[in-house]
C-alpha positions as CSV (number, residue, x, y, z in Angstrom):
1,M,-6.2,62.1,46.7
2,N,-7.2,63.9,50.4
3,R,-6.3,67.7,49.7
4,E,-6.9,68.3,53.2
5,I,-2.9,67.8,53.9
6,L,-2.3,71.2,52.5
7,N,-3.7,72.9,54.9
8,D,-0.5,71.9,56.9
9,Y,1.4,74.6,54.8
10,K,1.0,78.0,55.6
11,E,2.8,79.7,52.9
12,K,0.9,80.4,49.5
13,D,3.6,79.5,47.0
14,D,4.3,76.0,48.9
15,K,0.6,75.3,48.6
16,I,0.5,76.4,44.9
17,L,3.6,74.2,44.2
18,L,2.3,71.1,46.3
19,A,-1.5,71.5,44.7
20,Q,0.2,71.3,41.2
21,V,2.2,68.2,42.5
22,L,-1.2,66.8,43.7
23,D,-2.4,67.0,40.3
24,K,0.3,65.3,38.5
25,I,-0.1,62.5,40.6
26,E,-4.0,62.4,40.1
27,M,-3.4,62.6,36.6
28,C,-0.9,60.0,36.4
29,E,-3.1,57.6,38.2
30,K,-6.5,58.6,36.4
31,R,-4.7,58.3,32.9
32,G,-1.5,55.8,33.3
33,K,0.5,57.8,32.0
34,I,3.6,59.5,32.9
35,E,3.3,63.2,34.1
36,Y,6.2,65.6,35.3
37,T,6.4,68.8,37.3
38,D,8.3,72.0,36.0
39,F,12.3,72.7,36.9
40,L,12.6,73.1,40.7
41,D,15.0,75.1,42.4
42,L,16.8,73.5,45.5
43,A,14.2,74.7,47.8
44,Q,11.3,73.5,46.1
45,I,13.1,70.4,45.5
46,E,13.1,69.6,49.2
47,L,9.8,71.1,49.6
48,V,8.1,68.6,47.2
49,Q,10.5,65.4,48.1
50,K,9.3,65.9,52.0
51,F,6.0,66.1,50.6
52,I,5.7,62.9,48.5
53,N,7.3,61.1,51.5
54,K,4.8,62.2,53.5
55,I,2.2,61.0,51.3
56,R,3.8,57.9,50.5
57,I,4.2,58.0,47.2
58,D,6.8,55.5,45.6
59,N,6.8,55.6,41.7
60,Y,8.4,58.8,41.0
61,M,11.9,60.0,40.4
62,S,13.7,63.3,40.3
63,F,15.9,64.4,37.2
64,G,18.0,67.4,35.6
65,G,19.9,65.7,33.4
66,F,23.1,65.1,35.5
67,E,23.8,63.8,38.9
68,Q,24.8,66.9,40.2
69,A,22.3,69.1,38.5
70,E,20.5,72.1,40.8
71,R,17.5,72.4,39.0
72,K,15.2,68.9,38.5
73,I,11.6,68.1,37.7
74,F,9.9,65.2,39.6
75,V,8.4,62.7,37.2
76,I,5.5,60.6,38.6
77,Y,4.7,57.4,36.7
78,P,2.0,54.4,37.2
79,E,2.9,51.6,39.3
80,K,2.9,49.2,36.5
81,F,6.3,50.9,35.2
82,N,9.1,50.3,36.7
83,S,12.0,52.8,36.9
84,S,14.2,51.3,34.1
85,I,11.1,52.2,31.6
86,V,10.6,55.7,32.9
87,K,14.4,56.3,32.5
88,K,14.3,55.4,28.9
89,N,11.4,58.0,28.3
90,L,13.5,60.9,29.9
91,S,14.5,62.1,26.4
92,N,10.9,62.6,25.8
93,I,10.3,64.7,28.5
94,I,13.7,67.0,28.7
95,Q,16.0,68.0,25.8
96,I,19.0,70.2,25.3
97,V,19.2,73.4,23.3
98,R,22.9,73.5,22.3
99,I,24.3,76.7,21.3
100,E,27.8,76.6,19.5
101,L,29.6,79.8,18.9
102,P,31.8,81.2,16.4
103,D,35.6,81.5,16.8
104,D,35.7,85.2,17.6
105,L,32.8,84.9,20.7
106,K,34.4,81.6,22.1
107,G,34.8,82.5,26.1
108,K,32.9,85.4,25.6
109,Y,29.4,84.3,27.4
110,T,28.9,83.4,31.1
111,H,25.8,81.3,32.6
112,R,24.2,85.0,33.1
113,D,24.3,85.8,29.3
114,Y,22.9,82.5,28.2
115,L,20.2,82.5,30.7
116,G,19.2,86.3,30.1
117,A,18.8,85.5,26.5
118,V,16.1,82.7,27.3
119,I,14.4,84.7,29.6
120,K,14.2,88.0,27.3
121,L,12.7,85.4,24.6
122,G,9.9,85.1,27.3
123,V,10.4,81.5,28.4
124,K,9.7,81.3,32.1
125,R,12.4,80.3,34.1
126,E,10.5,77.0,35.5
127,K,10.9,75.6,31.7
128,V,14.5,75.8,32.1
129,G,17.0,73.6,34.1
130,D,20.7,73.8,34.6
131,I,23.1,75.4,31.9
132,I,26.4,74.0,31.1
133,V,28.5,76.5,30.0
134,D,32.0,75.9,28.1
135,N,34.5,77.9,26.3
136,D,32.7,77.1,22.9
137,G,29.3,77.4,23.6
138,A,26.7,76.1,26.2
139,D,24.0,73.4,26.5
140,I,20.8,74.6,28.3
141,I,18.4,71.7,29.9
142,V,14.9,72.8,28.9
143,D,11.2,71.0,28.8
144,K,11.1,69.7,25.4
145,D,7.9,71.7,24.5
146,I,9.9,74.7,24.4
147,S,13.2,73.4,22.6
148,K,12.0,73.9,19.0
149,F,10.8,77.6,19.9
150,L,14.4,78.5,21.2
151,V,15.9,77.2,18.4
152,E,14.0,79.2,16.2
153,N,14.4,82.5,18.0
154,L,17.6,82.2,19.9
155,G,19.3,82.9,16.4
156,G,17.4,86.1,16.2
157,L,19.4,87.8,19.1
158,T,22.3,89.8,18.3
159,R,24.6,87.9,20.8
160,F,23.7,84.3,19.1
161,S,23.0,85.4,15.3
162,K,26.4,83.8,14.1
163,S,26.0,80.7,16.4
164,T,24.9,77.2,15.3
165,I,22.0,76.5,17.6
166,S,20.4,72.8,17.7
167,V,18.2,70.6,19.7
168,Q,19.8,67.7,21.0
169,S,19.0,64.8,23.0
170,I,19.6,64.6,26.7
171,E,21.9,62.0,26.6
172,N,24.0,64.0,24.3
173,L,24.8,66.3,27.2
174,R,28.5,67.9,26.9
175,P,30.6,66.4,29.8
176,V,30.0,68.3,33.2
177,E,33.4,69.1,34.4
178,I,33.1,70.1,38.1
179,K,36.0,72.7,38.7
180,K,36.9,73.6,42.3
181,K,38.8,76.5,43.7
182,E,40.5,75.6,47.0
183,R,40.8,78.4,50.0
184,E,41.0,78.7,53.7
185,I,38.7,80.6,55.8
186,I,38.6,81.6,59.3
187,V,35.7,81.9,61.5
188,S,35.0,82.3,65.4
189,S,33.1,79.4,65.8
190,L,31.3,76.6,63.3
191,R,27.8,78.1,63.7
192,L,25.9,78.4,60.2
193,D,25.6,82.2,60.4
194,N,29.6,82.5,60.9
195,V,30.5,80.4,58.0
196,I,28.0,81.8,55.9
197,S,29.5,85.1,56.5
198,E,32.9,84.0,55.5
199,L,31.6,81.9,52.4
200,A,29.5,84.8,51.0
201,R,32.4,87.6,52.1
202,C,29.5,89.6,53.8
203,S,28.7,90.8,57.4
204,R,27.3,88.6,59.9
205,N,23.9,90.7,59.9
206,K,23.8,90.5,56.2
207,A,24.4,86.3,56.5
208,L,21.5,86.3,59.1
209,D,19.4,88.1,56.3
210,I,20.6,85.6,53.7
211,I,19.7,82.2,56.1
212,N,16.4,83.7,57.0
213,M,15.3,84.3,53.2
214,E,16.0,80.4,53.0
215,R,18.9,80.6,50.4
216,V,21.1,78.4,52.3
217,F,21.1,74.6,51.9
218,V,23.6,72.3,53.9
219,N,23.8,68.9,52.4
220,F,20.8,70.2,49.6
221,Q,18.5,70.8,52.8
222,C,17.3,74.1,53.2
223,E,18.5,75.5,56.6
224,T,17.2,78.7,58.6
225,K,18.9,77.5,62.1
226,K,21.6,80.0,62.8
227,T,23.4,78.0,65.2
228,K,23.5,74.9,63.3
229,Q,27.1,73.4,63.7
230,I,29.0,72.9,60.4
231,K,31.2,69.9,60.2
232,S,33.8,68.6,57.8
233,G,32.3,67.0,54.7
234,D,29.2,69.5,54.6
235,M,28.0,70.9,51.5
236,I,27.0,74.5,51.4
237,T,24.9,76.0,49.0
238,I,24.3,79.5,49.1
239,R,21.7,80.9,46.4
240,G,23.5,83.7,44.3
241,K,26.7,83.0,45.9
242,G,27.6,79.3,44.8
243,R,28.0,76.0,46.5
244,F,31.0,75.2,48.8
245,F,32.5,72.0,50.6
246,I,34.0,71.9,53.8
247,K,36.9,70.0,53.1
248,E,38.9,70.1,56.2
249,L,38.9,71.5,59.9
250,V,42.7,72.6,59.7
251,G,43.0,73.7,63.3
252,Q,42.8,77.0,65.4
253,T,44.7,80.2,65.6
254,R,46.1,81.5,68.8
255,S,43.1,83.3,69.4
256,G,41.0,80.2,69.4
257,R,39.1,80.8,65.7
258,V,38.7,78.0,63.7
259,I,40.8,77.4,60.5
260,I,38.5,75.7,57.6
261,K,39.8,74.3,53.9
262,I,36.7,74.7,51.3
263,E,36.5,74.0,48.0
264,K,34.2,76.2,46.0
265,F,32.4,75.2,42.8
266,V,33.4,77.2,40.0
């Protein structure tokens, strides 16, 4: 595999990540076995996807446990395999750590509480996928190599000392209920920076900072062009703020400002 292509990338972190992906590809070709990356965030997923397209690799898939997952791994498999065979092996790659809360703690913990507990145990973020939170507990999607460790140690934390903690197959992931909250925003124009300012409830200068920090994704693609025009049907993700669907351009106010109906995923 020609590694000179990595010279096209300026950011050190990007080069490190893509070099790791190349390692996986080369090991897959050499050993004839399935290889996979750590869990990647939206920006990393976009970077790796474009890279794989660039080097024309076809025998791969991305997977996070469910279709709308924000954190996913890339699975590289030998050409002799087909995707259906690989899908059957996904349960050998990622698993669920299920936390079932006692009655007196139901509804008490949020995504932050569960993630904080995992990180407190020294687990690296890249070993953890999405966390599906419900009233009675949570399903934490993880690399299978750390599932046993988490089951043995999460119960040692005070908040989960009375909880039932188990390893589950990824096929048993609890149903992911997509909850949305609808509201309207009013913007001076459909430029990205104006829309981000309203969605994130911040000043336009702060919105520009968020965009420049590569925290904004439009239709799951990182977007840093502040003048990009947003349209009905766009999905906007702001890391740290949430995901928003541009449902409808309702109309204009008397002063010419645009009224947008949006749905926030909660």
